[in-house]
Structures are given as C-alpha cells and as structure tokens.
N, C-alpha and C positions, 0 to 999 in steps of 0.2 A: 295798633300799639302803636302807631304814628305819632309824633310828637311826648310821648309817654315815658318818664323816664325808669328806668331800668331799680327795681332792685335784686340787692344783693346777691337775697337765695335763687335769682332766679337767672342771673351772668352767666352759668356755663350752659344753658340751656338758650340762650340769646343768642342771634346765629350773627346779631353785627359786633358783640364783644365776643363772642369768639374771630371771627374775622378779625378786626384788632388787633387779637391778641397773637395770633397767625403772624402777620406783618410783623408786627413791636418784635415780638421776637426774630425775624428776617433779618431784619435791620441792625436787631443789637448785635444779632451774633454775628453780621457784617465788621460791625465795631469791633466784636470781639477779635476777631479775627485782624484787624489791621495790628494789633498788639504781635501778634507772630508774626506778619507781613516786613516789620518792622525791627525785628528781631533777626528773623532770616537777612535780612539786609546789613545790619551792620556783624552778623560772625561774618559771612560772605567778604563784605567791605572790608570788615575788618577795622570797622570806625567807631571807637567807646568813644561813653564820654566818664566814665568812672575808673580810675586807677584801678580799682579792685577787679573790676572786668579784664585786664589786658594783663595777669597774671599768668595762664594761660601761654600766651606768645611770649614771655621773657617777663626777666625783673629789670628794674633801675630802667638804663637810658633805654636800651631795646624794646620795653614796654613802654614807655612815653612816645614813639612814633606812634601808637594804636590810640592815641589820646585826639582824637581828628574829630571833622565833621566829614562827611562824605553825601552828594546831594543826591542820592537816591534814599537813604535814610531819612534825609530829611524832607523828602517827597511827603516818605509812607507818613511822617511824621504831621506833614499838614493832614494829608488828608485824614487822618485820625484824630487831630485837633478839627478842623471841619467837619467830620462826623460827631463827636460830643458837641460841636453848636449846632448842630441841624437836629437828630436822633434823638437828644435827650428831650427837647420841646417837644416835639411829633409824639413821643412815650405820652408825656403827659397831658397833652395837649389834645392828643387822639384818645385817652382813656375818657376824656372827660365828654369829649366828643362822640363815641360810641355808647356813652350813659345819656346822651340826648336824647335819641331815639328815632337817628336818624333812618331811613329805608336802606334796606340794605346793598340795592343797587349801587346806593350813590355811597354809602360808606367803601364798597370793598374798591369804587373808584377810584375814591382818596387815598386809601391805603396800596392800594397796587401801582398808581400813578409817581407816590410816594417813595415807593421801593425801589422801584423801575431805576427813578431817576438816580436816587440814592449809588445804585449799584453803579446805572453809567457813567453815575458820577465821580468812581472809584476808579474803571478801571478809562475814563478822560484823562485823571491827576496820574497814572500811574503810568499807562503805557509813553507819554502824553498826548493824547488825542489834539488836534490844531480846535483852537478858539476857531467857533464859541461853544463849543462842542461843552467846558465844563462849567462852563458861566451858563449855559441855561439849563443843563441838568442840575444844577444848585439854584435856579429859580425856581425852575419848574415845581420840586419839591420846597422848596418855602412857600410857595405859594399855593401849595397845600394844604401846609400848619396853617396859612394865613383861613384859608378858607375856611377849614375846621372850628379855626377859632371864634370867626363871625359863628359861626355857626351855633355854637355853644354860648355865645352873647346873647345871640338872637331869643334860644332857648331863654336860657337862665334870667336873662333881663328886659326878654318881651323887647325887643331892640325893634 
C-alpha cells in the first residue's frame, strides 16, 4: 500500500491512521491538561485577571489585590500558547501525512518523536530545566512537523 492514498472508508483499518489518531490524541489531551494546570496555578497562587474571579476572596479593595500576574501562572500560559502554536499544525499536517501513504515504521517514528518532544518541552518549561533542553525539544518537534509536510508535498505535488 505504500504510496497509495488511503480511502476514507478504510481509515479505521489503516495502521498509519490509527497511529496518527493515537498520538494526535495524546498531544491534544496534553494540551488540554495545560488549561487545568494554568487554572491550578491561578487558584493556588491567587492570581486572577478577571474581577469576578476574585469575588470568593473578598469584595471591593480586598479583592483587587488578587488581580495580578504570577510567574508560575504566566509560565503555564506560555506552555499552553506554545502548544497551540505547535500541536495544531501537527494535527493538520499529521492527518495529511497519514493519508499520504507513509511506511508504518516511518510514521510511528514521526508521531512518537513529536509526542515525546512536546511532553519533554512541557517539563522543560514548567520545572524549568536548563536550556537548551526546552529549545531543543521545541526544535525537534517543529522539525518533525516540517518533515511530514515535506512528505505530503512530495506525494501530492510530486516534488
């Protein structure tokens, strides 16, 4: 089946598509968890951006002290933003890649490296680990997405 475009009725039987769905699901859930981590930091650090979020801590001037930024909250927000900038393109390009007929072993390598790089990136950002760990994990994931995009263009445009 190498080089053949998958038919939509055969997607569930396509091992590459199932691998894509698995790893896309993993990184999307990881990205969703970042919302919960951000909320956790907001609540435990009592750092909010909306006045209505501070009402459980008091009224008026007493509540205003909770309208502030916190370094941990901002760090979690930056991880989430970075996920949006990298996981969304992976999901789109990865789908096209999965449909472009790659070898299963090559596809698994792409998907696993990307997922691992994003998970490492999150730990490197939140802990934080010393650079260049965060930068390298970002670059590896980004390179994987470009590699898949190249394969898609090569297959579709016969580059």
